[in-house]
C-alpha positions as CSV (number, residue, x, y, z in Angstrom):
1,M,-3.3,-3.6,-3.7
2,T,-1.2,-6.6,-2.9
3,H,1.8,-4.4,-2.2
4,A,-0.3,-2.2,0.2
5,I,-1.4,-5.3,2.1
6,V,2.2,-6.5,2.5
7,I,3.2,-3.1,3.8
8,A,0.2,-3.2,6.3
9,L,1.2,-6.6,7.5
10,V,4.8,-5.7,8.0
11,M,4.0,-2.5,9.9
12,A,1.4,-4.4,12.0
13,T,4.0,-7.0,12.9
14,L,6.5,-4.2,13.8
15,F,4.1,-2.5,16.1
16,S,3.0,-5.8,17.7
17,V,6.6,-6.8,18.5
18,V,7.5,-3.4,20.0
19,V,4.5,-3.0,22.2
20,L,4.1,-6.7,23.2
21,S,7.8,-6.8,24.3
22,A,8.1,-3.3,25.8
23,G,4.5,-2.5,26.8
24,R,5.1,-2.6,30.6
25,V,8.0,-0.2,30.3
26,I,6.1,2.2,28.1
27,Y,3.0,2.3,30.3
28,S,5.1,2.6,33.5
29,A,6.8,5.6,31.9
30,M,3.4,7.1,31.3
31,G,2.6,6.9,35.0
32,A,0.6,3.6,35.2
33,R,1.0,1.8,38.5
34,E,-0.3,-1.4,40.1
35,G,-3.9,-2.0,39.1
36,A,-3.9,0.6,36.3
37,L,-0.7,-1.0,34.9
38,A,-2.2,-4.5,35.0
39,A,-5.3,-3.3,33.2
40,A,-3.3,-1.5,30.6
41,M,-1.2,-4.6,29.9
42,A,-4.3,-6.9,29.7
43,Y,-6.0,-4.6,27.1
44,S,-2.8,-3.8,25.2
45,N,-1.6,-7.3,24.8
46,V,-4.8,-8.3,23.1
47,I,-5.1,-5.2,20.9
48,F,-1.5,-5.4,19.6
49,A,-1.7,-9.2,19.2
50,G,-4.5,-8.4,16.8
51,A,-2.9,-5.3,15.2
52,A,-2.9,-7.0,11.8
53,A,-6.7,-6.8,11.7
54,V,-6.6,-3.0,12.4
55,W,-4.0,-2.4,9.8
56,L,-5.7,-4.5,7.1
57,F,-9.1,-2.9,7.8
58,N,-7.9,0.6,7.4
59,T,-5.8,-0.3,4.3
60,L,-8.6,-2.1,2.5
61,A,-11.1,0.6,3.5
62,A,-8.8,3.3,2.1
63,A,-8.4,1.4,-1.2
64,V,-12.2,1.1,-1.5
65,R,-12.7,4.8,-0.8
66,G,-10.0,5.6,-3.3
67,T,-12.2,4.1,-6.0
68,G,-15.0,6.5,-5.1
69,N,-17.0,4.0,-3.1
70,M,-17.6,5.8,0.2
71,L,-20.7,3.8,1.0
72,L,-19.2,0.4,1.8
73,P,-16.6,1.5,4.4
74,A,-19.1,3.9,6.0
75,G,-21.7,1.1,6.0
76,I,-19.3,-1.3,7.7
77,V,-18.6,1.3,10.4
78,L,-22.2,2.1,11.0
79,L,-23.4,-1.5,11.1
80,G,-20.3,-2.6,13.0
81,S,-20.7,0.0,15.8
82,P,-23.8,-1.8,17.3
83,F,-21.9,-5.0,17.0
84,L,-19.0,-3.6,18.9
85,V,-21.1,-1.8,21.5
86,T,-23.0,-5.0,22.2
87,L,-20.1,-7.4,22.2
88,S,-17.9,-5.2,24.4
89,P,-20.0,-5.3,27.6
90,A,-21.0,-8.9,26.9
91,L,-17.3,-10.0,27.0
92,I,-16.4,-7.5,29.8
93,F,-19.3,-8.5,32.2
94,G,-20.1,-12.0,31.0
95,W,-23.6,-11.6,29.5
96,G,-25.4,-14.7,28.4
97,P,-23.1,-17.4,27.1
98,F,-20.0,-15.2,27.1
99,P,-17.4,-15.4,29.9
100,S,-16.6,-12.4,32.1
101,L,-13.2,-11.3,30.9
102,G,-13.0,-7.7,32.2
103,V,-10.7,-5.4,30.4
104,T,-9.5,-8.2,28.2
105,G,-13.0,-8.7,26.9
106,G,-13.2,-5.1,25.7
107,A,-10.0,-5.6,23.7
108,L,-11.2,-8.9,22.2
109,A,-14.4,-7.1,21.0
110,V,-12.4,-4.4,19.3
111,V,-10.2,-7.0,17.5
112,A,-13.3,-9.0,16.5
113,Y,-14.9,-5.8,15.0
114,Y,-11.9,-5.1,12.8
115,A,-11.5,-8.7,11.8
116,A,-15.1,-8.9,10.7
117,G,-14.7,-5.7,8.7
118,V,-11.6,-7.1,7.0
119,L,-13.6,-10.2,5.9
120,V,-16.3,-8.0,4.4
121,L,-13.8,-5.9,2.5
122,F,-11.9,-8.9,1.3
123,A,-15.2,-10.4,0.0
124,Y,-16.0,-7.2,-1.8
125,L,-12.6,-6.9,-3.5
126,L,-12.7,-10.6,-4.5
127,S,-16.2,-10.3,-5.9
128,G,-15.1,-8.4,-9.1
129,R,-17.4,-5.5,-8.4
130,S,-14.6,-3.2,-7.3
131,L,-12.4,-1.1,-9.5
132,V,-9.5,-2.3,-7.4
133,R,-9.0,-6.1,-7.4
134,L,-6.7,-8.5,-5.6
135,L,-4.3,-10.1,-8.0
136,P,-3.4,-13.7,-7.4
137,S,0.2,-13.1,-8.6
138,L,2.8,-12.7,-5.8
139,R,5.2,-10.8,-8.0
140,F,6.4,-7.7,-6.2
141,E,7.7,-4.5,-7.9
142,R,10.0,-2.2,-6.0
143,V,8.6,0.8,-7.8
144,L,5.1,0.1,-6.5
145,F,6.3,-0.1,-2.9
146,A,8.1,3.2,-3.4
147,Q,5.1,4.9,-4.8
148,I,2.9,3.8,-1.9
149,L,5.5,4.7,0.8
150,R,6.1,8.1,-0.8
151,I,2.8,9.2,0.6
152,G,2.2,6.5,3.2
153,A,5.5,6.9,5.1
154,P,5.1,10.6,5.9
155,S,1.5,9.9,6.9
156,L,2.6,7.2,9.3
157,V,5.2,9.5,10.8
158,N,2.6,12.1,11.3
159,N,0.3,9.7,13.0
160,V,3.1,8.4,15.2
161,M,3.9,12.0,16.3
162,T,0.3,12.6,17.1
163,N,0.1,9.6,19.4
164,L,3.6,10.2,20.8
165,T,2.5,13.7,21.8
166,V,-0.3,12.2,23.9
167,V,2.1,9.6,25.4
168,L,4.6,12.3,26.4
169,L,1.9,14.5,27.9
170,T,0.4,11.6,29.8
171,A,3.8,11.0,31.3
172,L,4.0,14.7,32.3
173,V,0.6,14.4,34.0
174,G,1.6,11.3,35.8
175,P,3.5,13.0,38.7
176,F,0.3,14.9,39.6
177,G,-1.2,11.6,40.8
178,T,-3.6,8.9,39.8
179,F,-6.7,11.0,40.0
180,A,-5.2,13.7,37.8
181,L,-4.0,11.0,35.3
182,A,-7.5,9.5,35.3
183,G,-9.2,12.9,34.8
184,Y,-6.8,13.8,32.0
185,G,-7.3,10.4,30.4
186,M,-11.1,10.9,30.2
187,G,-10.7,14.4,28.9
188,V,-8.2,13.5,26.2
189,R,-10.4,10.6,25.1
190,L,-12.8,13.3,23.8
191,E,-10.0,14.8,21.8
192,Y,-9.3,11.3,20.4
193,L,-12.9,10.9,19.4
194,L,-12.5,14.0,17.2
195,I,-10.1,12.1,14.9
196,P,-12.6,9.7,13.4
197,L,-15.1,12.6,13.2
198,V,-12.7,14.7,11.1
199,F,-11.7,11.5,9.3
200,G,-15.2,11.6,7.7
201,F,-14.4,14.9,6.2
202,G,-10.8,13.9,5.5
203,S,-11.9,10.9,3.4
204,A,-13.7,13.2,1.0
205,L,-10.9,15.7,1.0
206,V,-8.3,13.2,0.0
207,T,-10.3,12.0,-2.9
208,M,-11.6,15.4,-4.1
209,V,-8.4,17.3,-3.6
210,G,-6.4,14.5,-5.3
211,T,-8.7,14.4,-8.2
212,N,-8.7,18.1,-8.8
213,F,-4.9,18.4,-8.2
214,G,-4.2,15.6,-10.7
215,A,-6.5,17.2,-13.3
216,G,-4.6,20.5,-12.9
217,Q,-7.5,22.3,-11.2
218,R,-5.3,23.7,-8.4
219,T,-7.6,26.6,-7.5
220,R,-10.6,24.3,-7.2
221,A,-8.5,21.8,-5.1
222,R,-7.5,24.6,-2.7
223,R,-11.2,25.8,-2.5
224,V,-12.3,22.2,-1.6
225,A,-9.6,21.9,1.0
226,W,-10.5,25.2,2.7
227,T,-14.2,24.4,2.6
228,G,-13.7,21.0,4.2
229,A,-11.2,22.3,6.7
230,L,-13.4,25.2,7.9
231,I,-16.4,22.8,8.3
232,A,-14.2,20.4,10.4
233,A,-12.9,23.3,12.5
234,G,-16.4,24.6,13.1
235,V,-17.7,21.1,14.2
236,T,-14.7,20.4,16.5
237,E,-14.7,23.9,18.0
238,A,-18.4,23.5,18.8
239,I,-17.7,20.2,20.6
240,G,-14.7,21.7,22.4
241,L,-16.8,24.7,23.6
242,A,-19.6,22.5,24.7
243,A,-17.2,20.3,26.7
244,A,-15.6,23.4,28.2
245,L,-19.0,24.8,29.3
246,F,-20.4,21.5,30.5
247,P,-17.4,19.2,31.3
248,H,-19.3,16.9,33.7
249,A,-21.8,15.9,30.9
250,W,-18.9,14.0,29.4
251,L,-16.8,13.1,32.5
252,G,-19.8,11.9,34.4
253,L,-20.2,9.1,32.0
254,F,-17.0,7.5,33.4
255,S,-16.5,8.5,37.0
256,S,-18.1,10.2,40.1
257,E,-14.8,10.6,42.0
258,P,-14.6,14.4,42.8
259,A,-10.8,14.6,42.3
260,V,-11.0,12.9,38.9
261,L,-13.9,15.1,37.8
262,A,-12.0,18.2,38.9
263,A,-8.9,17.3,36.9
264,G,-10.9,16.3,33.9
265,A,-13.0,19.5,34.0
266,T,-9.9,21.6,34.2
267,Y,-8.5,19.9,31.1
268,L,-11.7,20.4,29.1
269,R,-12.1,24.1,30.2
270,V,-8.6,24.9,29.2
271,V,-8.0,22.7,26.1
272,G,-11.5,22.3,24.8
273,P,-11.7,25.8,23.2
274,A,-8.6,24.9,21.2
275,Y,-10.2,21.9,19.6
276,G,-11.1,23.9,16.5
277,F,-7.5,24.3,15.6
278,F,-7.0,20.6,16.0
279,G,-9.8,19.9,13.6
280,L,-8.5,22.6,11.2
281,G,-5.0,21.1,11.1
282,L,-6.2,17.5,10.9
283,A,-8.5,18.3,7.9
284,L,-5.7,20.2,6.1
285,Y,-3.5,17.2,6.8
286,F,-5.9,15.0,4.8
287,A,-6.2,17.5,2.1
288,S,-2.4,17.7,1.9
289,Q,-2.4,13.9,1.4
290,G,-4.6,14.4,-1.7
291,A,-2.3,17.1,-3.0
292,G,0.8,14.9,-2.3
293,R,2.3,17.6,-0.2
294,L,3.1,16.2,3.2
295,L,6.1,18.2,4.3
296,W,4.2,20.9,6.1
297,P,1.8,18.5,7.9
298,L,4.9,16.8,9.2
299,L,6.4,20.1,10.3
300,A,3.2,21.2,12.0
301,G,3.0,17.9,13.8
302,S,6.6,18.4,14.9
303,V,5.8,21.9,16.2
304,R,2.9,20.5,18.3
305,L,5.1,17.7,19.7
306,V,8.1,19.8,20.6
307,S,6.1,22.7,22.0
308,A,3.9,20.4,24.1
309,A,6.7,18.3,25.4
310,A,9.2,21.2,26.0
311,G,6.6,23.5,27.5
312,G,5.2,20.7,29.6
313,W,8.6,19.8,30.9
314,L,9.3,23.4,31.9
315,I,5.9,23.7,33.6
316,L,6.6,20.5,35.6
317,H,10.0,21.7,36.7
318,Q,9.4,25.4,37.1
319,I,5.9,25.5,38.4
320,P,5.5,22.2,40.2
321,G,1.9,21.3,41.1
322,E,0.3,23.7,38.6
323,L,-1.8,21.3,36.5
324,T,-3.8,24.2,34.8
325,A,-0.5,25.6,33.4
326,L,0.3,22.2,31.9
327,F,-3.1,22.0,30.2
328,A,-2.5,25.6,28.9
329,V,0.6,24.3,27.2
330,M,-1.4,21.5,25.6
331,A,-3.9,24.0,24.3
332,L,-1.2,26.2,22.9
333,A,0.3,23.2,21.1
334,L,-3.0,22.5,19.3
335,V,-3.3,26.2,18.3
336,L,0.3,26.0,16.8
337,F,-0.5,22.8,15.0
338,G,-3.6,24.1,13.2
339,S,-2.3,27.7,12.5
340,T,1.1,26.5,11.3
341,L,-0.3,24.2,8.7
342,A,-3.1,26.6,7.7
343,G,-0.6,29.5,7.3
344,A,1.8,27.4,5.3
345,I,-0.9,26.3,2.8
346,R,-2.2,29.9,2.6
347,L,1.2,31.1,1.7
348,G,1.7,28.6,-1.1
349,A,3.2,25.5,0.4
350,W,1.3,23.3,-2.1
351,E,2.9,25.2,-5.0
352,A,6.5,24.9,-3.9
353,R,7.3,21.8,-6.0
354,S,5.7,23.0,-9.1
355,R,7.8,26.2,-9.1
């Protein structure tokens, strides 16, 4: 556990240094200008200054879930959500004794939420009630770092590619103007919200697939993986279809500007029906973590990144002004992501090492 915490702190520091020093360049490349750029910097500087809280929260929660205790991490999220939802507007608009901090207040609320969660998880791990305990010794073993990174490093790369895909696509939408960028941003936010939703299934898949895989019950592990993946695909597809049919039900929560709503609606109508493939691939990624087979999730993520970036670039230069075609490329990239990973596992990707 101590080794995992050290890795989390090192990675948090790395991300903080990169974004705090180069954030303005990154957001400018994504199309942010003037007020939008200032708001992005105000939010980002606080979030990445507190990145250690985010990394520690997720690391400690994963360790607790790995012991079979799903209730505590879920309880922290459920009880913490009202805290976050209340504190955010209080700091943004200056409710009661709180100052009006604008966008910065929203970021402070997020960091405070994760920091509070870290304190609760630390208290539990130090209480002696957990199967995993924090050892006071500071002796580090290279083999333990290697074992953690063997699974953790590919997972990190996969997550970086997922976010890099969104960053690159945001940069491709940028030339279509501020309204298009805002509409796309609101639409893709719904896609981002699918990640924690599938994460709920994924937490169970990592544990159940890993337990059965370790016990030699490969057939049962695959059955668990496909069951969870198909449920996740069904849920995310239902959300995507609902968003495609009624895009303004989501977009209207954030804006009433016609041009913004038009761009966002186009995105949801084109990309929303492909959300099921995103849920399928993401759930199978978690299952592959449990099986210790992360090559194909990495390859599937690479396929999505390359196809979205290359296809988007071609659309931008060959069919300038055609935003719908760009969104179609994004949808195709999601289909390729889910179908590539599902096809690889179906054809025996999990059994390659044992042969």
